[in-house]
N, C-alpha and C positions, 0 to 999 in steps of 0.2 A: 085545423088539423088536430088529431088526437095526440096525446103525449108521445106515443111510440113513434109516430111519423114526424112530429114537430120538433123533436129534440135535435141537438147539433148533429148534423149528418156528415158522413164522409162523402163529399160531393165532387162530381167530375166536371172539370172545365179544361180545355186543351188548347195550346197554341194552334192546334188544328181541329180539335173536337171538344165540344162541351156536352155534358149530360146533365139535364135537370130532372129531378124526380117529381112526378106529378101524382097527386092523390086521385083515386078513382071517383068519378061522379056517380051519384045514384041514378041520375037521368042524363045520359049523354046528349049534348046539344051542339049544333054547328058553331054558333057564336054566342057568347054570353055577354050581357051588358057589363060594363066595367065594374059596377058595384057588386055583381054576382060572382065575379071571377074568384077562383080559389087559389090559395098560395101553393107553391111547390115545396119540395123537400130540400132545396138548395142545389148547389153546383159542385161538380168535381172536374178538374182538368185531367184529360187523358192525353198523355204526351208520348209521341213516337220517338224513342231515344233511350240510350242506356245510361244516361248521366246519373239518375237517381235523385237529383235535386237541381234546382236552378234558383234564380234571384227572387222568385215569388212563391216557390213551393211551400215555404213556411207560412205564407199568408193565405193561401188557397189550398185546400186538400187536393193532392195531385197523385196520379198513378202513372208510372212510366212503364211502357211496354216496348218490346223490340221493334225496331224499324226495318223496312225493307233494305236489303244490302245495297249501299250506295252505288256500287259498281253495276249491280243489276238495274238500278234506276237509270244510270247513265247509258248503259248499252242496250237494254231491252225496252225501256220506257221513255227514251229520248229526254232524259233529265227531268221528267215530270214527277218531282218529289211529292206533289200534292196527293199522290196515290197512297201516301202514308195515312191519310185520313180514314178511308174505309178499312185499310189494312190494320190500323191500330184498334179499331172497334172490333174487327174480326178476331184479332188476337185477344182482346179483352174478354170476348165470349169464350174462346177456346181455353183460356186459362182459368175459367170459372169465376172470374172477378165480378161479373155482373151479379151472380147469385150471392157472393160473399160480401160485396161492398154496397149493394143497393137494396135497401129495405122495401122500397115502393114497388108496385106492380107495373107502373108505367113510367117511361122516361122520354124526355125530349132530347134528341141528338142535334146539336147545333155546332156552328163554327164560332171561333172567338172574334170574328168580325160581324157578329150578329148582336144588335142592341135590342133588348126587349123593351118595347114602347109602352106596353100596358100589361097589367096582370093577365096571365094566361091560364085558363082552366084546361083540364084534360079533355081533349076532343076525340080521343080514341076509345075503343072498347076492346075487350079481350079478343074478339074475332075480326075487328076492323081497325087496323092501324091507319094513321093519317100521314100524308106526305105532301111536300111542296115540289112542283115541277120546275127545277132550275132551267132557265132558258138555254144555257150553254151546255147542258148535259143531254145525252141521248135519251129520248123517251122510249123506254124499253117495252112499254105496253104489255103484251101477253107474256113477255119473258120475265117480268118483275115478280109476278105473283108466285110462280113455282120456286123462285129463288128464296122468297120470304118464307114460303111453306117448308122449305128444306130445313129451316131453323125453328120455325114455329108452325107445326103442322095444322093447328086449329084455325088458322087464318082463313076466312072466307073471301074477303075482298079487301082492296086498298082504297081508302078515300083520299082523293086529291083536292087540296084547297088552293084554288088559283089566287086568292087575295090574301094569303097568309102572311106574306112579307112584301116589302118594297126594296128594290135594288136599283136606284136611279143613276143615270149619268147626268152630266150638266145639261144635256139637251133634252132630258125627260121633262114631261109635264107632271111634276110631283107636287101635288097640292096638299093643303092642310087636311082635306077630306080623305085623300089617299092614306095619309099618316094615321088618321083617326080610325080607319076601318081595318088596318093591318096590325099584326102583333109584333113583327120583327122588321127592323131596318138593317139591311145588309149592305155595308159600305165597301163592297168589292170593287166598284168602279171609281176611278179618280173623279173628283169634282173640280173642274178648271173653269175659271171665269175671267173675263176682262175687267178692267177697273170700273167700267160702266155697267157691269152686271150681265153683259151678254156672254153666253157660253162660248168657250173655245172650241175649235174643230177637234175631232177625235185625234188622240195621240199628241196633242199639243199642250204645253204647260201654260197656265194662265198667270195673270198678275196675282190672283187669289187662287190658292191651291190647297185642297185637302185630299191627300193620297196616302193610304196606309203604307204603300211601298217606300215612302220616304223615311220610314222609321223601322227598317229592318235591323239596325244595329244601334240606333240612338233614340232617345225618348223625345217627344215634342215638349215645348215649353208649357208652363202651366197657364199662361194667358194667351189664348188663341184669338186673333183678330176675326170678328164675325164676317160673313160673306157680304159682298157689296149689294146695295139695293138693286132689285131686279132678279137676283138669284132665286131659285125656287125654294119652297118651304122646307124641302128635305135638307138642303144645305144648311139652313139656319138650325134645324133640329139636330143634325149630327154634330155640328160645331158645339152646340150647347151641351149635348150628351158627352162629348169628349172632354169638354172643359169641366163638367161636373165629375166625371170619372177620375180625371187627373187630380182634381182638388181633393178627392177622397183617398188618394194614395199617401202612404206615409213618406216622410222625408228620407227615411232609411232605405226604402226601395228606390225612390226616384234618384237619389244621389249615386246609385250604383252604375248609372249610365250617363254618358255625355249628352247633354241636352242640345238639340240642333234647332233648325229654323221652325217657325210655326206655319201659318197659312200664307205668309207673305215672304217673298224673296227667292222662290224657286224658279221663277221665269228666267230663261237664259237672257243674258245681256247682249244687246245687239251692238256690234262694233261700229263706230261712226265712219261714214264714207270719207275717203280721202281723195 
């Protein structure tokens, strides 16, 4: 990166949305070999809320924008507060923060349960943005392009990357090959395993459990027990990634929250028969 783009950036990353700045490639390509991938301009947290600061805003450049009225979320959106993700970025645009805070021409919008598995080059062009089709979101098809053009009129088409990320359950066949060809690991689903490495049925907690929802108010410990033998490669990868990320946090940040259980101990105890 040149000096202007490579200097310390004001970067977005969000308990709901993260923004990474990406330098433009001279020749856009679908997938670059690892050694050719170019670095981005950094991250900025984009937070839906009026607090103005939180326990990590001093460690990561952060922007707070207004959230949807909680009463409206409860009554009109059936409590689905995750709608603050697209709403926060919409607000970010309307307030002109994208132009003021982001020097790069391209950004990656991500969630904070996304782990970047390898360096990522810019895969978009000025007229062709890139997107990933989440399985649990409506495929809007022809509706999507007019919406994008309402903000960026020069867009000609949207490129969909089917293998851009992995988001496995314990029952998934997530191999080392799947991890190698993808850019992002999305740990949205709980990974629940029996002690023998067999996956648990859906919605059941296992002897070994890695579930982001266990840590809504408390931090995980710094030493996480690895998954049992027989668990898929994704479980081993995400445990290692969490452990590495936790180890890189300062004690000052980590001590602000009560530490709870790691990957063992969440399975409900069965009362003995009488």
